[in-house]
N, C-alpha and C positions, 0 to 999 in steps of 0.2 A: 747359640744360644738365639736372639734377638739381633739384628744387626743396629748398627747406630742410629738408623732412623725409624722412629716409631710414631703410629697414626692415630687417630680419634680414638680409633676403638681400642688401644693400647698406652694412650695417652694417662690415663688414671694410673698406671703402672709405673710409667717412668719417676716420678720424684718420689714414689715410696722407700728407696733407697738413702735417699737425700733429705727427704721432706720436703714441704712446701717454699720454694725459693723462689726470687726473682726471675724471670722469662726474658732472655734477651732477644732481641728482634735482629736477624741479619738484614745488613744493606744491600743493596745493589750496587753493583761497578759501575754502574752508567749515570749519569747525572743529566737536567732538562733543562732547558727555559721555555720561553723565548726571552725570560725577565729576569734569568738567574747567571749562573746555575744552579740549581737546587737538587739535592740527595734525596733518592725515591728509594723505598722499599720493592721488591718482588714480591708478587701474591700467582695462585694460582687459582680459577675460578673456573666452576664446573666440572662435568663431567663428558668427555677425556677432560686434561686441565688447560685452559688457555691462561698462559703467564702474561699478566700485566703489569707492569709499574705505576705505585700510585705515590702521591707526596703524604707522606703523613703529619697528620693534624685536624683539629679542628673533634668535632662531637654529632653523637647519630649516628646517623647511616653512611655508608661509605659511596662518594659517587665516582661513576664507574664510565668509561667511553664506550656507543657503539658504532660498529662502522660505518653507523649512515652519518656518524657528523660529518664526514669526509665525503659525501655525495658531491656528485655533480663536478668535480675536480676540485673540492676546494683547499685550502693552502693547508695543509697537515704535517708541518714538519716534522716539531714533536711526537705527534700522537702515532703516527705513524713507526717510531722506534719506541716509543711507550707503550703499544697495543692498545688492542679493542678487545671488548667483550661479545660473544656474540650467541644472545641464552638459545635462541632456533639448533644450534648446536650441540648443547649442553641436555643431557638426558634425569641428572638432575635438578633443573630447575623449576619453580615453582612463582603463582602469582596469585591473588585473591583480588576481586573485586574491589573491597572493599578500601583499598589504598588511597585510590585516586590515583589521579594522572595532575600532570604539570602540561599545559597545551601552549605553546609561544606565550610566554609570559617571562616576568620578571621572576629569578627565581632567587630573590632574597626576601620573600615574603615567607618562605618555606624553609621550618627550622633545619637544619642539615646540610642544606643544601649550598655549593660554590655561591655567595650572595654577589656575583659579579656578572654572572650569566644571565643571557635572556635566550628562551630557547624553552623545548619539549622533553621530559624524563615520565618516567615510571617506575614504580617500587617493582624490584625482581628481588627474589631469595634464592640462594644455589650455596652449594658447599663451597667453600673457600679454605686453600691449603695455605700455612704461613709459616715460613723458614725461622726456627727458633735456636737458641744454645738454651741447654737445662741449667742456667748461668754462665756466666764467662766462659768457664774453662770445662764445661760437660758437652755432653752430649748432642752433637745436632738431628735435629729432628722436624717433621712438616707437622703442625697443629692443623688437622681438620675440621674444622667447624659447618654444622651443619646448618642450614636455613638462616647462610647470613645475609646483613640486611642492607640493601644496595639501592640505592637511586641511579639505573641506567638513561644516562640520557645519548638519548636518540639525532636531535641537533640542538646545537645554543651554540650564541655568536657572545665574542666577547668585543666593547666598543671603547674605542680610543673617545676622547673629548671633540673630536670633530668630527663624529659619528661615523669614521670608518670601522667597518667590523672584521672580525676574522673568527675562525672556529676554534672552540674550545680545545686548549693541546692535551692536558692531563688533566688526573683524577684524582680524590682523596681519598686516604686509608681513614676512617673513622677511627675514633680512639676511647669511645666510652660515652656515656649520657650519664645523666641523673638518674631514670631507670635503669634497672638490671637486662630489658629488653626494649623494642621499641615493637606497641602492642596494640591490636585493631580487634575488633569485632567480628565474629569471623561463622559464619552456620549454615545450613549442619558441615561438620558434625558437630567441631568443638565451637563453646561460646567465644572464644578468643585464640586469636592467630597473634604469635609472637616472633618479630625478626631478631634473631641472637645477633650480640655487639662483644667485641672482640677481648677487652681486659674482664669483664664480666662472665662470661664465658669460660674462660681460664680459672677465677676464680670458684666459680659454684661447681667446677671438676675437682679442686682442689689442685691443682696447679700451680698457678699461683697465692701468694698471701694477701692478695687485697685483690677488690677493683679498683684498681689506680694503674698510672703509667709517670714516669720519668723522663723527659726527653731532652736533648740538646742538638738539634738538624745540623749544626755545624756549617764547613764551607768550603763547599768542592774547589771554588779558583785557591784558597788558601790552605789546602789539604789536612782541613781540620774533620776526622773522620767524624759521621753522623753516631748519634747512641738515642738509643730507647727501649726500655726495658718495662714491662708487663709484670706490678707488683714491686715493684722499686725501681731504683734509679741509682746510677752511678756516680758516687760522692762527688771524685774530679769534678764533674760535671757542674757542680755547684758549690762556687765558692764565696767565702764571707756569709754575711747572714743570710737565712733563706726566709722572704717573705711571704706569710700564709693569708689568705682573703677568702671568703666567698665567691662564688660563680651565681651567673644568672641562669636560665633554662639552658641558651645556647654559645655563650660567651661570658669571656674572663675579664672582669673590670677591672680597675686599680685606679687611683687618683695618682694623677701626674701634676707634681709639683713645680720641677725647672728642668730646664733644657740649657747646657753649655759646653764650650768648646773648649779643649785644654792638650796639654801635651804629657805624657807621661814621665819623659825622662828626656836629659839632653835639650840642645837648643827648640823651642819654638819655629817653626816653619811658616809662621804667621808674626804678623809688629805685635804681639803680645802674646804673653802664656797662657791665659785665662779668658776667659769671659763667658759670664753666668747672667741669668734674667731674661734667657732669650726667648722661652715660651709666649711670657705676657710682653715683650717688648714692642711697643707701636698697638695695642690694644690694651684698653684702658678697662675694658670689660670685663678682665680675663677679674676671676677673682683668686681666692688661697690654692683653690686647686683645680687639674679640670679630668674628668672621666673619660679612661681611653679604655678600648677593647685589644687586649693581647690576642691578635688571630694569625695563627699557622696559616689559615685556606688562602689568604690575603698576600701578594708580593710585597707591595710597597709600605711606608711607613706615611701614614696622611695626618698632616699637620695643619693649623692654619696658615692663611696666605700669610700672617703677618708674622709668625712665626718662622715659615720658611725664606720671606725677606728676611730677618734676621740672623738666618745661619747663613743663606748662600750669599750676603753681603762679603764674608770672607773667603771665600770660595771663587777658584777659575773654571765656573760652570756659567751656564743661557739655558736659559729655558725657555723649553718649545711645547708652543702654544698644542701645537696637533694632537701630542704626544702626554700633553699634561705632565711633563717630567723632567728634570734638568740635565744637560748632557754636559759631561764633564770637556774641557778644551786641552785636548788632550797633546797640543803642541805649546801650550802654554809651560813654562820651565817649572811656577809653583804646584804642575799637578800634579809632577812626579815627587815632586816634595813632601807632597803632599801626604800624597795615599801611601808612601812607602816609608814615612816616619812614623812614629808613636804616639802622631796626633788622634784626638778622638772627639765623636759627640756623648756626649753623659747626658743621662736621662734619670733624673731625680724623684722618686715615688715613697710614699709611706709605706714604712715600714708594718705589714700586720694590721693594716688599719689603725694605727696610733696616730694620737692628736701630735705625740712630742718625738717622735722616732722617724728616721727617712732612711733610706737605704740608696746608690746609685749605680747604675749599670751604664759601663764607658764601651761604647762600640767604636772602635778604629776606622778611622776613615777606609784601611784597603780593605774590610768590608761590607765599603757603600762604595765601591769602584765596580759594579756591577755592567753586564752585559746584555743588550738587548739584539736580537736575533730575528731571523723570518719566522713566522711571517708578520711583525709588527714591524719591522725593518727591514730592507731588501741587504744593507750591509752593518754587520755587528758594529755596534757601536756602545762605548762604554758610558755608564751614567749613573748619578746619583739616585740612588731611591726614594725621592721624597716628590710626596705628590701632595699641592695646597688643596685644603678640602677636607672634608668628612668621606670618611671613606662609604661602601657599597650598603653597611649597616646603618650609616646614618649618622655616626657618631664618630670620633678622631680615633685613628686605628694603629696600631704598631705590629708590621705583617712579619714575610719570613726575613725581611734583611736587618732587620732589628734581632730578631730570634737567631741571627746567626752569632749575637754576643751573650745570650741568653738561653739560663736554664728554666724551661717549663715544664710541672705536672700537676696532676689532678688526684686524687683522693674523692673518688663520687661520692660512695658511703661510708658510713662507719659500723662497724656491728653493733652498735648500739640502735641504727635504725635513722639514725642523725644525716643533717644532708652536712658532704663532705667540705671540702676547701681546694682551691688552686694554689699550686706554688711556683713564686719566682725570684731564681738568682742571676748572678752573675755567672757566665760561660767562659772558658777559659780559651786560649790562641789553639795554635798548631802544638806547640811544645806540650802536649797531655798525652800520658801512655792512653794506648786504642784497645789494651787487654785490662780490664780493670773491673775486682770484682763488685757486682751488685750490692748495692743498700736495704732492706725490704722496708719499703712502706707497712705499716702494720694497720689492718683492720680498722684498728682506732686512732690513728696517728693523724694528729691536727696541725701537728709542726714535725718539722724533720731538720736536720742539722747538717750544714753546708762543711766542705773544707776549709784547712787553713792554708792551702796553698797562696801563693802570689800569683796575682791575675799577672803583673807585670812578666815575671819569670816563665809564664807561660807562651810570652811572645820573643825571649832573647832570642839572639839568632836568627829573627824572620825583619822586625824591620829594620826599617835604617835608622840610628842615633846620630843627630845634625850634633854635629862638633861646636860646641860651645865652650868659652869662656870663663863661664861660672853654671854655676846648677840650675836646676828648672825653679820658680817658686812653689811648682805643686808640688807639696809637702805629702813623703809615703809614708805619714805616720798618720795618727787623730788629729793630729793639732790642725788649726785653721792659718790659711795667708793672712796677710795682709791686704786687705779692701777694705774698700769705700762702698758702702751700700746704700741705697734709696729707693723707696719705692712704690713700685709701678704697674699699679692695678692688683696688688694684694701679692705682689710677687717682688722677688729682688732683682735689682741692672745693680751689680757689682762692678767696677772699674778694678781692675788687677791693679798693685803697684806696678812703676813704671819697672819693668824689666832692664835686666843689662845688656839686653842687642835688640836692635832693630826686625827681624827678622830677616827676609830674605835680599833685602835692601840695603844691609849694614855696609859702611867703608869703613876699614882702619885705618887705625895714623900709620903715617910715611915710617921706614925704616929712620930715618935719622931723626927723627922725634922720638922713636923710641928709645933709640941709643940714648939722647942728649937727658929724657927722662930719668933713665938707668943709672945712669953716671951722677947727678945731680943728689939722686934719691941716695947712693952710697954713699957721697959726702958726708951728706947730710942725717944718717945714721951713724959715721964715726963719730962726727963731732956729739950728738947726742949720748953714746958711749961714754966718752971720754969726761962729758960733765958728770954723770951719771957716778962715775968713778970715784972722782975729786970732793963731790956731794957727801957721798959715804962715807969716804974717811976722816969727813968732818964732821960725821953723827958718831962715829964711831969714839974720835978724839972725846969729845963731851961727855962720852959715858954717861947718857942720862939714860932713862927710861922712857918707852915713849907711853904718852898718854892714854888711858883709857876713855875708850871709847863712849861709855856709859848705856848704849843700847847697842842691839844686833843689828849692823847697816843693812844682812840681806834677810833680815826676818819677816816671815810673810811673805815670798818670793818662790816658797816651793809648791804651790797649789799645782794640782794635776790638771793638765786640759781635760774637758770633757771628751767622752768616746765620739768618734768622726761621723757617727748616724746621726747624733741628735741634732735637733735642729738650734739653731742658732739665732739669739734672739734678734738679731736682724732680719729672719725671715727665712727663707727655703733655698737656701745657696747648695750646688753639688760639695758632698762631703769629698774628703783626698783620697787616694789611692791609699787601701791598704797592702802591706807589700810584709808586715810581720809575719811569727809564726805562731801566735798565739790563737787558739781557735776560738768562734766567736762563741757567746753564749746561746740556744736557743730560745726566740724569744716567743713568747704566749700569745694567742691571736688576743684583741682586744675587746672585751666586751663577753 
């Protein structure tokens, strides 16, 4: 009867047999720079279809490149592979005069535009085809969406801090907005014109169960496949507590409480086991929390200069002023030890807007070992995606580099018409099932529940655990480590207990010393055992019952530790890693 591929005029028939379930987007086999590599989604635009790869993320209209961005021999190494959209070659393209246009201006002021660009663009509407699976095990089909809302970029540049400009290399696939459509007044013949958006269209057609999405962009370099579902999410991509909070019109804000460095298991590649309090270190103007935007359309992690200094003092990196980035010193022996070890950068946030609970996302340094390529730099160069200062939107931002290790999702509206929420949680490593059934995000859901999987296990066999004669002082339970905390500008500066090793510069005892110690210890143990033997015989001979202690010596010693995501009385240090199999309870939003 019908083939395994169904198109828009049949799309409402496809879910009837199984009911409305999350729709899984299929990813491109290619990945892209020039500051990644990043994984993309292939779409086809117009009639006849023009294939274009886009980076998924962000709100409102999708941003697509026209062939003119590479005019006059401009360097477009990435763009030529990702593809362009030529509106004049499509018979289904449509424009209206009421949208206006951007002419040789910064795009940061336009909601939904790539914020780091300066250039020209205009709104165009056309038919788009997106490859889906009807559920992870369902049939493949191409969803055709008419009048798809696009900002077509005709000419635009990115600028390096030294003023060097290079053309935009790849666009973005917008993942919805607070409104179901982007609407303009248009007459005649109709009073309004609606540009369609991806999740709301599938929801309104009865294909997806809600106007929502759940995404983990994964990592091309580390072999973590991307995951993107409309109307649901892959629960294995959201580990532990899932924070839910309100969004703004085109941003996903959250309170960042602290940043730390640690190691998940084994010996630390640093001369310490953990450091916290790095967010506010050296900056007395910081309060308890700093609002940041979590933004898929930007590549870097944008933090205060003082925070970057606090982090990079422990890393073999060199700041390159021309690029505004830190280059890894790949000839330094510590470089390989760090990026291949279980060490991480930790980010601690408020949990669901709570004043008394937090949660932490761990970003392994293996994911922060990215590559700059042309046209940014002529020779591929490993770099740390940390940029001092505010992001393009004028606040501190956590971009794609951060989202390699984080699950993100949005439920744009509830069935009752209320504004929706967005979700953030820890994402797994490479040891993750690629074919996992999607979990529905219901039209009324303001909370979702993550998996009880162990984050550390998802990295097993990938990172190299450094040998150690003692276990790490970073616990994998919910108890706290032994630390001394002092307040610095409202945040913690934590000094870990003295580790049993001193990082990469340890020097062990000589063989002779070890043998001497071993022999001496053996003799001492023998003498002690003999003394105990005769002492116990003497007590038995007296046949006197032991005196009662009168009180229970261990009373009061059974208090359970507080949950790992609760604030410590001393402040907002990162919680310890959770590796147990007990699923966390869903947390209701505050207020």
